[in-house]
MMTF fields as JSON, N, C-alpha, C and O atoms, coordinates in Angstrom:
{
  "mmtfVersion": "1.0.0",
  "mmtfProducer": "UNKNOWN",
  "numBonds": 367,
  "numAtoms": 368,
  "numGroups": 92,
  "numChains": 1,
  "numModels": 1,
  "chainsPerModel": [1],
  "groupsPerChain": [92],
  "chainIdList": ["A"],
  "bondAtomList": [4, 2, 8, 6, 12, 10, 16, 14, 20, 18, 24, 22, 28, 26, 32, 30, 36, 34, 40, 38, 44, 42, 48, 46, 52, 50, 56, 54, 60, 58, 64, 62, 68, 66, 72, 70, 76, 74, 80, 78, 84, 82, 88, 86, 92, 90, 96, 94, 100, 98, 104, 102, 108, 106, 112, 110, 116, 114, 120, 118, 124, 122, 128, 126, 132, 130, 136, 134, 140, 138, 144, 142, 148, 146, 152, 150, 156, 154, 160, 158, 164, 162, 168, 166, 172, 170, 176, 174, 180, 178, 184, 182, 188, 186, 192, 190, 196, 194, 200, 198, 204, 202, 208, 206, 212, 210, 216, 214, 220, 218, 224, 222, 228, 226, 232, 230, 236, 234, 240, 238, 244, 242, 248, 246, 252, 250, 256, 254, 260, 258, 264, 262, 268, 266, 272, 270, 276, 274, 280, 278, 284, 282, 288, 286, 292, 290, 296, 294, 300, 298, 304, 302, 308, 306, 312, 310, 316, 314, 320, 318, 324, 322, 328, 326, 332, 330, 336, 334, 340, 338, 344, 342, 348, 346, 352, 350, 356, 354, 360, 358, 364, 362],
  "bondOrderList": [1, 1, 1, 1, 1, 1, 1, 1, 1, 1, 1, 1, 1, 1, 1, 1, 1, 1, 1, 1, 1, 1, 1, 1, 1, 1, 1, 1, 1, 1, 1, 1, 1, 1, 1, 1, 1, 1, 1, 1, 1, 1, 1, 1, 1, 1, 1, 1, 1, 1, 1, 1, 1, 1, 1, 1, 1, 1, 1, 1, 1, 1, 1, 1, 1, 1, 1, 1, 1, 1, 1, 1, 1, 1, 1, 1, 1, 1, 1, 1, 1, 1, 1, 1, 1, 1, 1, 1, 1, 1, 1],
  "groupList": [{"groupName": "ALA", "atomNameList": ["N", "CA", "C", "O"], "elementList": ["N", "C", "C", "O"], "formalChargeList": [0, 0, 0, 0], "bondAtomList": [1, 0, 2, 1, 3, 2], "bondOrderList": [1, 1, 2], "singleLetterCode": "A", "chemCompType": "L-PEPTIDE LINKING"}, {"groupName": "LEU", "atomNameList": ["N", "CA", "C", "O"], "elementList": ["N", "C", "C", "O"], "formalChargeList": [0, 0, 0, 0], "bondAtomList": [1, 0, 2, 1, 3, 2], "bondOrderList": [1, 1, 2], "singleLetterCode": "L", "chemCompType": "L-PEPTIDE LINKING"}, {"groupName": "THR", "atomNameList": ["N", "CA", "C", "O"], "elementList": ["N", "C", "C", "O"], "formalChargeList": [0, 0, 0, 0], "bondAtomList": [1, 0, 2, 1, 3, 2], "bondOrderList": [1, 1, 2], "singleLetterCode": "T", "chemCompType": "L-PEPTIDE LINKING"}, {"groupName": "LYS", "atomNameList": ["N", "CA", "C", "O"], "elementList": ["N", "C", "C", "O"], "formalChargeList": [0, 0, 0, 0], "bondAtomList": [1, 0, 2, 1, 3, 2], "bondOrderList": [1, 1, 2], "singleLetterCode": "K", "chemCompType": "L-PEPTIDE LINKING"}, {"groupName": "GLU", "atomNameList": ["N", "CA", "C", "O"], "elementList": ["N", "C", "C", "O"], "formalChargeList": [0, 0, 0, 0], "bondAtomList": [1, 0, 2, 1, 3, 2], "bondOrderList": [1, 1, 2], "singleLetterCode": "E", "chemCompType": "L-PEPTIDE LINKING"}, {"groupName": "ARG", "atomNameList": ["N", "CA", "C", "O"], "elementList": ["N", "C", "C", "O"], "formalChargeList": [0, 0, 0, 0], "bondAtomList": [1, 0, 2, 1, 3, 2], "bondOrderList": [1, 1, 2], "singleLetterCode": "R", "chemCompType": "L-PEPTIDE LINKING"}, {"groupName": "GLY", "atomNameList": ["N", "CA", "C", "O"], "elementList": ["N", "C", "C", "O"], "formalChargeList": [0, 0, 0, 0], "bondAtomList": [1, 0, 2, 1, 3, 2], "bondOrderList": [1, 1, 2], "singleLetterCode": "G", "chemCompType": "PEPTIDE LINKING"}, {"groupName": "TYR", "atomNameList": ["N", "CA", "C", "O"], "elementList": ["N", "C", "C", "O"], "formalChargeList": [0, 0, 0, 0], "bondAtomList": [1, 0, 2, 1, 3, 2], "bondOrderList": [1, 1, 2], "singleLetterCode": "Y", "chemCompType": "L-PEPTIDE LINKING"}, {"groupName": "MET", "atomNameList": ["N", "CA", "C", "O"], "elementList": ["N", "C", "C", "O"], "formalChargeList": [0, 0, 0, 0], "bondAtomList": [1, 0, 2, 1, 3, 2], "bondOrderList": [1, 1, 2], "singleLetterCode": "M", "chemCompType": "L-PEPTIDE LINKING"}, {"groupName": "ILE", "atomNameList": ["N", "CA", "C", "O"], "elementList": ["N", "C", "C", "O"], "formalChargeList": [0, 0, 0, 0], "bondAtomList": [1, 0, 2, 1, 3, 2], "bondOrderList": [1, 1, 2], "singleLetterCode": "I", "chemCompType": "L-PEPTIDE LINKING"}, {"groupName": "SER", "atomNameList": ["N", "CA", "C", "O"], "elementList": ["N", "C", "C", "O"], "formalChargeList": [0, 0, 0, 0], "bondAtomList": [1, 0, 2, 1, 3, 2], "bondOrderList": [1, 1, 2], "singleLetterCode": "S", "chemCompType": "L-PEPTIDE LINKING"}, {"groupName": "TRP", "atomNameList": ["N", "CA", "C", "O"], "elementList": ["N", "C", "C", "O"], "formalChargeList": [0, 0, 0, 0], "bondAtomList": [1, 0, 2, 1, 3, 2], "bondOrderList": [1, 1, 2], "singleLetterCode": "W", "chemCompType": "L-PEPTIDE LINKING"}, {"groupName": "GLN", "atomNameList": ["N", "CA", "C", "O"], "elementList": ["N", "C", "C", "O"], "formalChargeList": [0, 0, 0, 0], "bondAtomList": [1, 0, 2, 1, 3, 2], "bondOrderList": [1, 1, 2], "singleLetterCode": "Q", "chemCompType": "L-PEPTIDE LINKING"}, {"groupName": "HIS", "atomNameList": ["N", "CA", "C", "O"], "elementList": ["N", "C", "C", "O"], "formalChargeList": [0, 0, 0, 0], "bondAtomList": [1, 0, 2, 1, 3, 2], "bondOrderList": [1, 1, 2], "singleLetterCode": "H", "chemCompType": "L-PEPTIDE LINKING"}, {"groupName": "VAL", "atomNameList": ["N", "CA", "C", "O"], "elementList": ["N", "C", "C", "O"], "formalChargeList": [0, 0, 0, 0], "bondAtomList": [1, 0, 2, 1, 3, 2], "bondOrderList": [1, 1, 2], "singleLetterCode": "V", "chemCompType": "L-PEPTIDE LINKING"}, {"groupName": "ASP", "atomNameList": ["N", "CA", "C", "O"], "elementList": ["N", "C", "C", "O"], "formalChargeList": [0, 0, 0, 0], "bondAtomList": [1, 0, 2, 1, 3, 2], "bondOrderList": [1, 1, 2], "singleLetterCode": "D", "chemCompType": "L-PEPTIDE LINKING"}, {"groupName": "PHE", "atomNameList": ["N", "CA", "C", "O"], "elementList": ["N", "C", "C", "O"], "formalChargeList": [0, 0, 0, 0], "bondAtomList": [1, 0, 2, 1, 3, 2], "bondOrderList": [1, 1, 2], "singleLetterCode": "F", "chemCompType": "L-PEPTIDE LINKING"}, {"groupName": "PRO", "atomNameList": ["N", "CA", "C", "O"], "elementList": ["N", "C", "C", "O"], "formalChargeList": [0, 0, 0, 0], "bondAtomList": [1, 0, 2, 1, 3, 2], "bondOrderList": [1, 1, 2], "singleLetterCode": "P", "chemCompType": "L-PEPTIDE LINKING"}],
  "groupTypeList": [0, 0, 1, 1, 0, 2, 1, 3, 4, 5, 6, 7, 2, 4, 8, 6, 3, 2, 8, 9, 10, 11, 4, 4, 0, 5, 5, 12, 4, 6, 1, 12, 12, 6, 1, 13, 4, 6, 1, 14, 0, 2, 1, 1, 5, 12, 14, 15, 5, 3, 16, 10, 14, 2, 12, 0, 4, 5, 4, 5, 9, 5, 0, 0, 10, 15, 17, 4, 3, 1, 12, 0, 0, 1, 15, 4, 9, 9, 4, 17, 0, 0, 2, 5, 4, 10, 14, 1, 3, 5, 1, 4],
  "groupIdList": [1, 2, 3, 4, 5, 6, 7, 8, 9, 10, 11, 12, 13, 14, 15, 16, 17, 18, 19, 20, 21, 22, 23, 24, 25, 26, 27, 28, 29, 30, 31, 32, 33, 34, 35, 36, 37, 38, 39, 40, 41, 42, 43, 44, 45, 46, 47, 48, 49, 50, 51, 52, 53, 54, 55, 56, 57, 58, 59, 60, 61, 62, 63, 64, 65, 66, 67, 68, 69, 70, 71, 72, 73, 74, 75, 76, 77, 78, 79, 80, 81, 82, 83, 84, 85, 86, 87, 88, 89, 90, 91, 92],
  "secStructList": [7, 2, 2, 2, 2, 2, 2, 2, 2, 6, 6, 7, 2, 2, 2, 2, 2, 2, 2, 2, 2, 2, 2, 2, 2, 2, 2, 2, 2, 2, 2, 2, 2, 2, 2, 2, 2, 2, 2, 2, 2, 2, 2, 2, 2, 2, 2, 2, 2, 2, 1, 7, 7, 7, 2, 2, 2, 2, 2, 2, 2, 2, 6, 7, 7, 7, 2, 2, 2, 2, 2, 2, 2, 2, 2, 2, 2, 6, 1, 6, 6, 7, 7, 2, 2, 2, 2, 2, 4, 4, 4, 7],
  "xCoordList": [-33.278, -32.51, -32.283, -31.321, -33.152, -33.006, -31.801, -31.069, -31.593, -30.673, -29.257, -28.314, -29.205, -27.956, -27.628, -26.437, -28.478, -28.373, -27.716, -26.681, -28.368, -27.722, -26.502, -25.736, -26.202, -24.65, -23.8, -22.736, -24.198, -23.273, -23.015, -21.903, -24.035, -23.813, -22.94, -22.31, -22.916, -22.016, -20.717, -19.976, -20.311, -19.177, -18.956, -17.817, -19.998, -19.739, -19.937, -20.946, -19.001, -19.051, -18.812, -19.365, -17.864, -17.466, -18.701, -19.004, -19.287, -20.527, -21.671, -22.351, -21.85, -22.68, -22.444, -23.382, -21.266, -21.003, -21.286, -21.934, -20.755, -21.18, -22.511, -22.943, -23.248, -24.908, -25.368, -26.053, -24.974, -25.472, -25.003, -25.733, -23.786, -23.37, -24.308, -24.888, -24.468, -25.497, -26.823, -27.365, -27.43, -28.66, -28.661, -29.65, -27.724, -27.719, -27.572, -28.179, -26.711, -26.785, -28.031, -28.355, -28.772, -30.112, -31.043, -31.946, -30.851, -31.913, -31.504, -32.405, -30.366, -29.834, -30.28, -30.923, -30.08, -30.551, -32.016, -32.434, -32.831, -34.272, -34.619, -35.462, -33.89, -34.281, -34.033, -34.819, -32.739, -32.358, -33.456, -33.983, -33.799, -34.858, -36.204, -36.808, -36.635, -37.722, -37.801, -38.789, -36.566, -36.187, -36.272, -36.752, -35.776, -35.712, -37.269, -37.676, -38.001, -39.506, -40.165, -41.083, -39.876, -40.684, -40.287, -41.19, -39.07, -38.605, -39.403, -39.918, -39.367, -39.912, -41.452, -41.968, -42.142, -43.503, -43.756, -44.562, -43.162, -43.298, -43.189, -44.069, -42.061, -41.788, -42.936, -43.444, -43.283, -44.435, -45.709, -46.307, -46.158, -47.258, -47.181, -48.193, -46.02, -45.832, -45.867, -46.574, -45.17, -45.128, -46.662, -47.142, -47.273, -48.499, -49.584, -50.463, -49.388, -50.219, -49.902, -50.822, -48.535, -48.135, -48.027, -48.272, -47.737, -47.502, -48.332, -48.861, -48.433, -48.863, -47.662, -46.857, -47.417, -46.239, -46.554, -47.653, -45.68, -46.12, -45.746, -45.058, -46.051, -45.618, -44.158, -43.567, -43.551, -42.091, -41.323, -40.341, -42.036, -41.396, -41.697, -40.919, -42.654, -42.889, -41.901, -41.277, -41.719, -40.867, -39.388, -38.53, -39.164, -37.761, -37.594, -36.5, -38.604, -38.595, -38.523, -37.918, -39.133, -39.152, -37.715, -37.175, -37.082, -35.687, -34.51, -33.354, -34.817, -33.805, -33.409, -34.281, -32.132, -31.746, -30.777, -30.486, -30.302, -29.52, -30.385, -31.019, -30.371, -31.327, -31.065, -31.969, -29.743, -29.578, -30.117, -30.35, -30.322, -30.876, -32.408, -33.174, -32.794, -34.363, -34.723, -35.67, -33.879, -34.052, -33.805, -34.43, -32.893, -32.785, -34.053, -34.649, -34.446, -35.886, -36.994, -37.824, -37.094, -38.158, -37.902, -38.858, -36.672, -36.356, -36.843, -37.531, -36.622, -36.801, -38.215, -38.578, -39.131, -40.485, -41.247, -42.336, -40.589, -41.38, -40.928, -41.502, -40.038, -39.566, -40.798, -41.288, -41.132, -42.095, -42.034, -43.043, -40.649, -40.568, -40.284, -40.084, -40.286, -40.086, -40.878, -42.068, -40.265, -40.996, -40.844, -39.977, -41.536, -41.481, -40.057, -39.473, -39.424, -38.129, -37.168, -36.431, -37.245, -36.253, -36.3, -35.243, -37.409, -37.438, -36.896, -36.144, -37.089, -36.685, -35.084, -34.339, -34.708, -33.232, -32.424, -31.248, -32.972, -32.324, -31.912, -31.027, -32.765, -32.538, -31.308, -30.91, -30.724, -29.706, -28.403, -27.342],
  "yCoordList": [-122.322, -123.037, -124.384, -124.919, -125.103, -126.517, -126.611, -127.601, -125.552, -125.456, -125.448, -126.111, -124.514, -124.439, -125.658, -125.969, -126.451, -127.711, -128.635, -129.226, -128.772, -129.636, -129.309, -130.207, -128.022, -127.64, -128.055, -128.629, -127.804, -128.153, -129.678, -130.036, -130.674, -131.899, -132.404, -133.457, -131.556, -132.046, -131.385, -131.468, -130.704, -130.075, -128.764, -128.415, -128.0, -126.604, -125.724, -125.024, -125.733, -124.891, -123.494, -122.616, -123.308, -121.861, -121.156, -119.988, -121.813, -121.315, -121.115, -120.089, -122.084, -121.942, -120.764, -119.988, -120.533, -119.542, -118.19, -117.302, -118.094, -116.868, -116.481, -115.331, -117.754, -117.434, -116.925, -115.905, -117.683, -117.348, -115.943, -115.155, -115.641, -114.189, -113.27, -112.357, -113.439, -112.594, -112.556, -111.461, -113.685, -113.695, -113.045, -112.361, -113.133, -112.348, -110.87, -110.083, -110.442, -109.161, -108.665, -107.642, -109.094, -108.669, -108.802, -107.982, -109.735, -109.598, -108.365, -107.644, -108.152, -106.884, -105.855, -104.983, -105.721, -104.433, -104.144, -103.01, -105.347, -105.21, -104.668, -103.78, -105.257, -104.968, -103.42, -102.733, -102.859, -101.458, -100.624, -99.703, -101.037, -100.321, -100.203, -99.132, -101.342, -101.296, -100.368, -99.705, -100.411, -99.573, -98.145, -97.353, -97.767, -96.401, -96.006, -94.903, -96.739, -96.446, -96.297, -95.477, -96.963, -97.049, -95.67, -95.003, -95.262, -94.08, -92.806, -91.917, -92.951, -91.853, -91.702, -90.6, -92.83, -92.957, -92.356, -91.427, -92.771, -92.272, -90.733, -90.002, -90.322, -88.935, -88.167, -87.146, -88.632, -87.838, -87.837, -86.766, -88.849, -89.021, -88.096, -87.483, -87.938, -87.065, -85.585, -84.794, -85.217, -83.934, -83.517, -82.421, -84.377, -84.08, -83.741, -82.892, -84.545, -84.401, -83.311, -82.696, -82.897, -81.758, -80.377, -79.323, -80.352, -79.144, -79.05, -80.061, -78.083, -77.961, -77.892, -76.994, -78.914, -78.96, -78.823, -79.176, -78.358, -78.336, -79.44, -80.282, -79.625, -80.653, -80.758, -81.836, -79.499, -79.464, -80.194, -80.934, -79.783, -80.321, -81.811, -82.483, -82.293, -83.781, -84.402, -85.404, -83.824, -84.468, -84.339, -85.189, -83.241, -83.319, -84.419, -84.964, -84.743, -85.843, -87.158, -88.048, -87.359, -88.636, -88.799, -89.902, -87.555, -87.672, -87.867, -87.947, -87.944, -88.019, -89.384, -90.248, -89.7, -91.003, -91.553, -92.747, -90.556, -91.072, -91.329, -90.447, -92.57, -93.028, -92.421, -92.253, -92.043, -91.324, -89.906, -89.416, -89.241, -87.879, -88.002, -87.095, -89.271, -89.333, -89.63, -89.107, -90.461, -90.661, -89.355, -89.164, -88.583, -87.247, -86.438, -85.925, -86.336, -85.638, -86.248, -85.525, -87.498, -88.203, -87.846, -87.634, -87.771, -87.282, -85.981, -85.707, -85.063, -83.682, -83.349, -82.406, -84.083, -83.749, -83.997, -83.468, -84.875, -85.017, -83.966, -83.916, -83.211, -82.224, -81.038, -80.571, -80.711, -79.743, -78.398, -77.807, -77.938, -76.727, -76.821, -75.833, -78.132, -78.475, -77.556, -77.312, -77.116, -76.436, -77.129, -78.002, -76.901, -77.499, -77.308, -78.286, -76.113, -75.692, -76.665, -77.407, -76.596, -77.402, -78.883, -79.504, -79.529, -80.99, -81.092, -82.052, -80.313, -80.261, -80.055, -80.757, -79.279, -79.005, -80.212, -80.256, -81.216, -82.302, -83.24, -84.093, -82.921, -83.804, -83.367, -84.051, -82.054, -81.502, -82.203, -81.943],
  "zCoordList": [-122.267, -121.199, -121.397, -120.847, -122.219, -122.525, -123.537, -123.515, -124.446, -125.386, -124.744, -125.176, -123.521, -122.79, -122.128, -122.137, -121.527, -121.075, -121.958, -121.651, -123.154, -124.059, -124.644, -124.993, -124.808, -125.051, -123.96, -124.19, -122.781, -121.672, -121.551, -121.163, -121.878, -121.945, -123.034, -122.938, -124.167, -125.198, -125.107, -126.086, -124.016, -123.839, -124.441, -124.752, -124.63, -125.183, -123.98, -123.898, -123.03, -121.794, -121.938, -121.275, -122.94, -123.071, -123.887, -123.644, -124.717, -125.354, -124.285, -124.287, -123.417, -122.347, -121.511, -121.328, -120.967, -120.192, -120.862, -120.309, -122.096, -122.895, -123.135, -123.21, -123.273, -123.311, -122.098, -122.024, -121.025, -119.523, -119.196, -118.594, -119.596, -119.237, -120.06, -119.472, -121.232, -122.201, -121.572, -121.42, -121.174, -120.583, -119.304, -119.04, -118.451, -117.192, -117.386, -116.659, -118.433, -118.815, -119.143, -118.539, -119.897, -120.462, -119.196, -119.033, -118.377, -117.311, -116.349, -115.92, -116.059, -115.203, -115.988, -115.404, -117.317, -118.183, -117.86, -117.627, -117.864, -117.672, -116.468, -116.34, -115.428, -113.931, -113.707, -113.054, -114.37, -114.263, -114.807, -114.184, -116.119, -116.945, -116.077, -116.013, -115.423, -114.531, -113.318, -113.005, -112.642, -111.647, -111.942, -111.131, -113.189, -113.622, -114.016, -113.652, -114.629, -114.812, -113.658, -113.63, -112.617, -111.342, -110.631, -110.127, -110.582, -110.137, -110.653, -109.976, -111.994, -112.81, -112.637, -112.451, -112.706, -112.43, -111.117, -111.064, -110.028, -108.545, -108.529, -108.074, -109.052, -108.958, -109.795, -109.33, -110.903, -111.617, -110.769, -110.665, -110.191, -109.412, -108.276, -107.936, -107.634, -106.387, -106.815, -106.19, -107.794, -108.28, -108.771, -108.482, -109.436, -109.812, -108.749, -108.895, -107.635, -106.441, -105.664, -105.126, -105.481, -104.648, -105.532, -104.946, -106.659, -107.472, -108.751, -109.213, -109.219, -110.885, -111.55, -111.303, -112.528, -113.166, -114.699, -115.126, -115.443, -116.945, -117.705, -117.13, -118.886, -119.681, -119.901, -119.963, -120.028, -120.211, -118.956, -119.026, -117.802, -116.577, -116.374, -115.696, -116.86, -116.816, -117.768, -117.42, -119.02, -119.954, -119.37, -119.608, -118.606, -117.974, -116.94, -116.797, -116.251, -115.415, -115.959, -115.361, -117.123, -117.943, -118.498, -118.576, -118.909, -119.492, -118.478, -118.893, -117.113, -116.12, -116.241, -116.337, -116.248, -116.414, -115.236, -115.151, -114.328, -113.158, -111.968, -111.389, -111.646, -110.486, -109.219, -108.401, -108.983, -107.786, -107.713, -106.608, -108.798, -108.824, -108.879, -108.553, -109.346, -109.3, -107.646, -107.057, -107.118, -105.746, -104.778, -103.735, -105.248, -104.44, -104.652, -103.706, -105.896, -105.95, -105.265, -104.714, -105.239, -104.237, -102.794, -102.047, -102.373, -100.909, -100.841, -99.858, -101.727, -101.589, -101.55, -100.847, -102.293, -102.352, -101.036, -100.811, -100.13, -98.944, -97.931, -96.844, -98.191, -97.211, -97.235, -98.262, -95.975, -95.68, -96.474, -96.861, -96.696, -97.368, -98.881, -99.588, -99.327, -100.936, -101.862, -101.661, -102.76, -103.919, -105.137, -105.174, -106.156, -107.409, -107.874, -108.341, -107.789, -108.242, -107.617, -108.266, -106.114, -105.445, -105.741, -105.636, -106.103, -106.547, -107.813, -107.979, -108.8, -110.177, -110.106, -110.789, -109.435, -109.234, -108.888, -109.249, -108.204, -107.763, -108.935, -108.876, -110.108, -111.186, -112.123, -113.066, -111.707, -112.587, -112.15, -112.718]
}
């Protein structure tokens, strides 16, 4: 941050903008990764508590990359008639 301030003071605004954009992109990437990890951890905890799941099914959940599908699986698991299969199907 101090380097960016110094660059701006010396007139390197484009460099500063680029650096800020890069820094913001890294921050957003970190936030998205954290959100994904939280969704996966929550789904794993819930399926472990409600169903008996195999290691392969756990890996399938860990490999899920679409946050909307993970959310759909989390929504499905709280349905009274939810089955292990119906929850995992939401990840497809």
